[in-house]
C-alpha angles and dihedrals in degrees: 000000000000112000121217119248107288090232090066092073098062088044095054106035135044119262096260091056099048095098091048090047092054092047090049097052090038093066104263114166121236093263091047093050098044099078092054091047090055090048094048092048094049093048092047091052090049091051096045098044097257118261109309114210096020095132091046091051090054092049090047093050092052093049090048095051090090095035106034097164090077093053097093093053097043096042089049090053090054092048092049092047087061097046094256092287108195093237092050088052090052092048091049090054089049092050091047090053090051090052092052096047107029108027092134092055090047093052092057097043126085122251091252092052092048092049092047090052092051091049092051092047088050092051093051092047093053092052089055095041098050099037121008101040090052095053104033096105092050091046094053091050097044112022112018132052095227145343093276091057091047092049092050090052091050090052094047094047092050090046088061091053115092093244097162092052094047090048091052092049092049092050088053090051110023090172088064094231113158090355111161134176119249111273089241131012107270121230110265129213121247089253092058093046090054092042112123116198111229093215122065120209 
């Protein structure tokens, strides 16, 4: 496999994701790539101030599951309360997508379960947004046979990231302060390994 010019990675991805990008284009397998994804995400959240308002968005989503027409107003209030932080905007978009597609599931779930789901979707979305979405064209040209193969690799790589653990840590510290990745990828359940985020980065 011909690798792209090494200089292309710093030009395409943020600083915290350069090591992951080089591993990705260099042929790392999903299990090999996953620890660097978790570290890059944790560092990004520390640098950016986490995702302010994430717990509030989860609570708001749960309350709006039975009354979705008030979601837009209430979610905007949360975003504005946190100065329209870019990560809060992303999380609100993810929560809105969940409301549109899975309102019945949200109605039956507890507030904690809904909030955890939003946080997990957010974690997956950031990995795609900061890394995979910036390198997809190059990956399809140089590493994978087609888009379907690249998408399957993305899903498998993210499935090896301890998404649930990272989401819990972020919910405990939405400001991202002292947020660190697990020292080793925690074993995930079959449900987590089969879990497909609804929002692509």
